[in-house]
N, C-alpha and C positions, 0 to 999 in steps of 0.2 A: 442484266445478269447473264453470265456466260452459259451457253447451252451445255458445254462439256467442261465443267470445272476440273481442276487437277484432282487425280485420285477418284475420278467420277465413277458412277455406276452404283446401283443399289445392291443391297445384300440379297434381295429377292431375285426372281428370274430376270435374266438380262438379255437384251437383244443385241449385245455386242458380239462381233465376230470372234469366235474362239481362236486364239492365236498365242504365240509365245511373246512375252514382253520384249520391248526394245532393250538392247544390252549395251551398256556403257562399261567397257572393261574397268574393273577396279582391282588394283594390285593390293591384295590383302597381305601378301608375304606368306611365309611358311605358317601354317596354322596348326595349333595344338588342340583346338576344340571348336565345335559348331554349337551355337546356342540359339535358343528361341526366347524372345522376350515378349510376353503378353503386355501390350501397351494400353489397350482400350477394349472394353466389352460392356454391353448393357447400359450405354450412356455414361459410363464412368471411366475416368483415367485410373489405370491400375498401377500399383506400386508393388511389384513382386520381383524376387530374384529371377535371373534367367534360368531357363530349363536347358541343361546340358544334354546333348544327344549322344548316344552311344552308337558305335557301328551297328548296322542292321536296319530293321524296319520299325517305325513308330507311327501309330495311328493317332490322328486328332479327330475328336468328335464328342458327342454328348454322353456316350456310354462311360460310366465311372471307371470301368476297368482299363480304359485306354491310358497310355502314358501321358497324353496331353488331353485332359478332359475339360470340356467347356460346358457351361450351364445349358440346360434344355431350352430355356426361354430365349436364347439368343440366335435362333434360327439356324442352328447347325444340325446336320444329319447325325445319326447315331455313329456311323463311321464316315466321316466327312471327307477326309483326305489322309494321305500317308506320306511319310518321309522315308527315304532310303539313303543311308550314309554308307558309302563304300569308297575306300582308298582316298579319303579326303574330299570326295565329290558328293554333294547333297542334292538329291532329286525330290521333287514334290509331284504327287499324283493325286488327281481328284478321284474319289472312289464312288462316282455316280451320285454325288450329293444333289439335293433338290435345288439349292440356291447357288451352287457353283463355288469354285475356288479361284481367287484372283491374286495375281502377282503384279505389283506396281500398277494396279487399276485395270489389268487385262485378264480376262477369263482364260483359264488354261485347262488342259486335260493332263498333260505331263510336261515338266520342264526342269532343267537344272537351275537351282536357285543360288544366288551369289550374296556375298557380304553386303549388308545394307538393304536388301530387298524387303519390301513391305508386303505382307500377306494379309488377305481378308477371307475369313470364313464366317458367313452370316454377319453378325454384328461384332465379331471379334477381329481385332487388328494385331498382327504379330510381326515383329522385326527379326530378321535373320542376321546373325553375326558369325563370321568365320574369324575367330580371334587367334592372334599369334601368341607367342610366349608372353606370360604375364609381365607387364612393365611396371607394376607397383602403383602406388597412389601417394597422396600427401594430405596433411591436415590443413586444408585451405577452405574453410567454410564459405568464403566469399564467392567461390567458383562453384556454381550448382551444376549437377549432372552426374551421370554414371556411364557415359559412353567411354570406350577404350581411349579415345583421343583426349577426353577430359581428364581421365585418371592420369594419363601421361603428363598432361599440362600441370596438374596439381603436384605430381612428383617433381617436375622440373622447377616449379616455383618454390617448393619446399627445399630442394637441393641448392638452388642458386640464390634464393632470397637472402639468406644470412651472410653471404659473401660480401666483400667490399667492392667488387668490380662494377663498373657501369653496365647496364643491361639495355639491350635494344629489343623491343617488342615488335614483332612482325605479324601482319594479318590484315584481312580485308576490313573495310569500314563496318563498324557496328558489332565487332566480335567481342568487345569488352576489354579493350586494352587498358582503360583507366582502372577498371576493377582489378585487373592483374597488377597494375602498378601500385595500387593501394595495398594489395596483399603483400607485395614485395617489401614495401615500406614497413608493414607490421612485422614481417618475418625477419627483417634486418635488425630489429632491436634498437634502432637508432632513436634517440630521445627527442630529437628536433622534430619540427612539423613536416607534414606532406604538403608541398606547394605545387600546383599544377598550372600549366600555361599552354595554350594552343599556339605553336610557333608561327602558323600561317596567319594568325590574327594580329600579330604584333606589327604595327606600322614601322616601316623601315627607318623613318626619320626619328622614331622614338625608341627603337629597339635597344640601343646601348643604355639609355636611361632606365628602361624597364627591367632589363636583365641585370645590369651592373650598378645601378643607382647613380645619383648625382648630388653634388653639393649645392647649397643655396646660391643662386646667382650664376650657376654654371652656363646657363643659356637664357635667352629671352623667355620669360614665363616661369622660370625655375625659382619660385619664391621661397620654397622650403626644401630642406634636405630630404632625400628619399634613399632608402636602403637598396632597393632593387631586389629582384626575385632571388638571386643567388644568396644574398645575405638574409633575406627573409626565411630561407630554407636552412639556415645554419644548423648543423648537427642533425639534419634530417634528409629528406629526399626531394629533389627537384624533378618533376615530371614534365618533359618536353614533348608534348603531343604534336603530331604532324611535322616531325623534324625534317622530313623530306622537302617541305615547302619553305624552309628557312632561306632567306635571300643569300646569294653567293657572297655578297660583300660582308655579311655578318659572320660567315663561317670561320674565317681565320681568327676573329676575336673570341668566338666561343672556344675554338681549339686552344688558344693561349690560356684561357681560364682553366681548362681541363688539364693542361700540361703543368701549369705553374701553381695551381690551386690558390690563386689570388685573383681579385678583381680590382680594377682601377676605375672608381666612380668618376663620372664626368666632373671636371673642375677640381679633382683632388690632386694633391701633390705626391701622394704615395699610394702604393697598392695595399689592399687589405686581404689578409689570409681568409680563406673560406674552407669549411669542412662540409661538403655536400656530396651526396651520392646521386648520380644521374641515372634516371630511367627515361629513355627516349622511346618513341613509338612512331610507326609510319605504316601506311597502307599502300605506299608506292614502291616501285622497284628501285631501291637505292643503288644496286649494282649497275642497272641501266643508266641511272643518273650519273654514276661515276664515269661511265664510258662517254657520256654526252657532256662531260665537264660541267655538270650542274650541281655536283656535290663533291666536296673534297675527299680524296681517298684517306688522307691522314685523320680527318675528323671522323670519318666513318669507322676507321680502325679504333679510335678512342671510344666512340660511343658503343661499339659492338664488342667490347671485351668479353661479354657474354650475350647470348641471344636466345630468345624463346619465341616460337611461332604459335600463335593462337589459331585453333581450327575454326573453319567456317561452320555455321549452323547446319548446313546440308550434310556434313560429315559426322554429325552427332544426332542422328534422327531419333534415337530413343529418348533424347532429352527435350524434344520439342514440346510435347504435351506437358511434361513436368514444368518447364519454364512458363508455358502458357497459363497453366493452373496457378503458378506463383504470382502472375500479374493480373489474374482475375480476382474479383471480390471473394473472400472466403465464404463458403457455404452457399455459393451461387447455384444456378440451374445446371442441369446436365447438358452435355453436348450430343447432338445428333451424330450418328456414326459417319454420315457423309461429310460433315464438317470436320470431324476428327481425322478422317482419311485425307481430306484436302489439306489440312494443316501439316500432316506428316509428309505429303507428297510435294508440297511447294518447295521451290529452290531457295527461297529466302535470300535474295541477292544483297540485302542490307542487314542480314543476320539478326542478332538479338535486338538491336535497336528497332528494326522493322517489326519484329514479333511483339514488342511492347506497344507499338503504335496500333497494330491490328487488334491486340487484346483490349486496348482502351476503346477503340471504335466499336468492337463487338459488344462491350459492356453497355455502351450508350444505345446502340441500335436494338439490342436484345432485352432492354428493360421490360420486365413483366412477362417474358416468354420462357417457357420450359417445355422441351429442351430448346437450346439455341440451335437454329438451323443454318445450313450452309448459305442459303439465299441472303442472309443478313450481311455477309462479308465476302461473297463470291467474287465481287469486282476487285477485291484486293489480292486474290490468290490465283489469277489467271495469267497466262503468258500471252504476250502479244503475238498475233498470227504472223507467220513468215511472209515475206514479200519477194517471191521468186522472180517477179517480172520487173522489179525495181532496177534502174540503170546503175552501173558502177559510179563511184564518186567522180564528179566533174572536176576540171582543174580549179574552178572557183571554190570547190568544197575544200581544197587544200589550205585555204587561208581563212575559212569560216567553219563554224560548227556544222558538220554534215547532218542531214536530216536523219530521223530514226530509221526510215526505210533504207537510206543509203548505207548507214552503218550496219544494219542487219544483213544487207546483201553482201557487204564486204566480209562480214564474219562468216556467212554461209560459204562464200567462195574460198575462204582461207581455212575453213575447218576450225574456226575459233582461235587462230593464231594471231596474237596481239602484234608480234613482230611483223607479220606480213601485212596486217592492216596499217600499221605505222608506216611501212615502206610505201604502200600504195597511195597513202594520203599525204606523204611527205612531212609527217609530224612525228613527235617522239612517242614512245610507248606510254609514257606517263600521261601524255595528252589524250591518247586513245582511252586509257582507263577513266579519265575525267569525262570523256564523251559518254562512255557506258553508264557512269553514275548519273550524268545529266539526263539521259534518256531512259534510265531505269531498265537497262537491258541485262538479262542474265547470261553471262559469258558461258557458263557451264552447258547451256542448251545447245551451243554451237560446236563444242569441242568433240572431236572424233576419237 
C-alpha cells in the first residue's frame, strides 16, 4: 500500500506542510459563472445541483445561516472557510478551522482556486467549476454525467447523429467511443443493424473477405458465401474502431467503397450497392499518421466528414463518483472519505474502462466491509515515483521498447512533449503513445 495515496490526508488534524497546491494552468475560457458542486459527504455520494456563487464573500461551515451549510457531524467548523469572488477571480480562505481546508490534497490558508480544483472540508468534498457560456445539452441517456464537457458531448451527438455524414470519433483509450457510436446509430434513425469491428484485429490476409464478403470457392477454404461486414450492416451503421491501425494496403480499398457506395466481394463478377453509415474511432494522432504516410489523406477526409472528440475522465471530475456508483452493486456500503478523495484525484489514464475495472476489484476486495476503505484499492490509484537519475534512452532503446524509467525520464526532460520524445527515440509519436499505454504512464503528470 502506498504511504501517500492520491488525494491523501485525513479530514482531521494534518501534519502536512501548509502550502499552496501545485498549479497546472487550465484554460477555462471566458467565464460567466463560478459554481461549487458538493460531491461527497458523510460517506455518501451526493447528487445535488451546483451552487452558483455571486460576487462577494460566501462562508462554508456547519452554521445553517451560511450560504454553503454542511452537516455538523461531518467535522466542519461552524465557519470553516470562505470564498471571495471578485472580477472573475475566486479565492478560498480557511477561517481557522479545526480540521483544515484542503485544495487538491494540500492544506491551505488562502489561495486562488481554479476550474476543476477539488476542495475538502472535514468529510465533505467539493468541486470548483469556472463555467463559460452555456453550451447546451442533448437527450443521450447512454452518455452518463453532468460535467460541462459531457453536456457539450451530448449536444454534439444530438446535433450530428441524425445527419447522413460519416463521423470520426476521437479520444483517448477507454473514453467510451463505442457507447457514443451506438448513440449515433440510435439518433440516426437508420433501421438497419449496428455492426462493430476492431480494425486492428482484422488479419490483413482476411480483411477483404471480412469487410466486403466473398463467394463460395473464391479462395482456398471459402466453402460458403459470406456477406462481409458492409453488407451485414446494410441500412444501418458500421462502426470501425481503431481505424488508425488499419493496414495501409487496405486503405485504398476502403476508400473505394466509401466513394462508390458499392462492395466487390471476392470472387464476384459485379459490385453490390451498399447503404451504410460509417462511424470510425481512433485514439491515435491521425494527422501525425498523415505526415508519416501511414494513413491516406483522402481516406481521412472521407471518414471525418464530421468529427466529435470525447473528453478524458480527468476533465469530468464531477462525474467520477457518479460513474463509480453506477458500476458498484446497488445498495452497497458507504465509501470512506479518503477513498472518495483518492478516486476524484486520480488521473485515470485509461479512463472509464479503468474505472470499471477498479470498481469490480473494490467490490470483490471489500465484500462484507462498511465503509469501503482506501487501503483496499490504493495500489490501483498511485502514480509511479519519478526516476530523476535514470539515464536517457540509449541507441539500442531506439529499436526496442524503452524501459519504464527511460520513458519517464524522457517525458520529464521534454515536459511531456510527445513530439520531442519521438524525436529523441527515433520513433513515431504513435509508437510513443503505445509505449505509454504499455507501461501505464500518465502523460498528464509530465506536461508543463
